[in-house]
Steps between C-alpha positions, in 0.01 A plus 500: 500500500622216281248216471544140393328586174758775432786260570347234274446753221860622532635145484292421191613817325866429581464144369336619180770764450788254539341219298587646159874555563535160670337320207716691251819402684390134520422484128830673422697252714326197352549627145873555562550160662297327230711649222219704350706820523871556443649564843793686347255763383257476792635323809269322742376696805709276726816597309405867511433477873835330560683770304322778692576329832868477415510862384318608813733309732796668332338840560508602133123486456424721801761754394341529155150522650614777733658692211181483292278598793726794583481630144124460492458665840709807421364548148142438611518759778652759265255439216187458713567808715574711192186372327292576808637854526441571130151347534424751775637780282257384229218629720599846376366541148779736395770257610311212336483679164872574523618150597250276324650520146842401632357220714289361217800515266719297735234260632485269192877445505563165675750524788709231331549730201692726738762234572758626243473858623500396866825310445651803327385739770564292812735221393466148639384402846209624711435856368358396158275246672375768741422724204313233303301380799403854595367551147294185536346629823454864401232481231257251665511693828461833322195377306335337801565802724352739245200268452448466873497873562278559197235271656488688831149623581514879499200515733700326775780751460258792521337351808839464668586863428161613633570307821822697541762251389815657358649406166752254642241330721251486214762341277608237754155419641264544204681506165774244554276221643274527196801473270656206689341218293625629166843593640550158658399329177769700322755409767418131461521519121827691521654237728434230239653713226804580712572138581490402133713796397777448756549135404516590132740788568728262691530281192705767324632757747579342836753275669258358755130429545261232380509619139879485503486152656272377221725651234813335645320167540386513138855565381620201704212279375370458855136468401395394847619832642337693217164341578564529872576869467178551305301322771661713771413812303140385469477412870639836613271681257204310648593596856554864402154504344346344810679755717346789306157334520544465877584871517179576310300290746641705787455845345178448302324198658162605362616405149521135600192460719268490201714241326512277809125521550430417137741204518334363812155540343 
């Protein structure tokens, strides 16, 4: 049951969270209006907001946002599901010895270094973005999945088998819940990587999306739209991060109870 103290604490935390961005915007606006910064290079927040409003009313902004989210969604699902499957395969030592050299060889290569090849292989449009985003999701999810399964208590698995649980039931009821925290951390990290990668990929190989919008605005010297596009990218990235944290709270709530108790103390 929610108490008055809980409501008061929530309000205070929300106020503290929003204070920093509000102060930053106020200082930015005052500096621009006072002539302390060159508005051609860094427009005032009011000018950026007006440009975004106009772009949004024309529907261009929402079309670009939808294009970027679609590319992230498709690439993320492909890369994360593949990384999860390979992470499960890593439980077999023979498979792990076979795949690990190849994985460790490819892991240090930044996804952006694949842009030239992705353009050669897939051309322009959505396919190269799907490929790059899936690479950004694959390795964090693979590593976190392997780490999560490696931390599973063997004694719990043995106890489940003694109690008569089959392999599938043991996996879904005993092994997977223990691996959830590490897997979800990898999914959250991968989402951040994917969002950065898709915007960068759109700068060079797409005809739509937020990265493409920023590139076109830069060529047309529309600095307000460049800054506005960057702020939209940051805002969407923030909400994607919060969405993955909310998913963690639902699936592994025990990870957050200790933090909340220590904060209240």
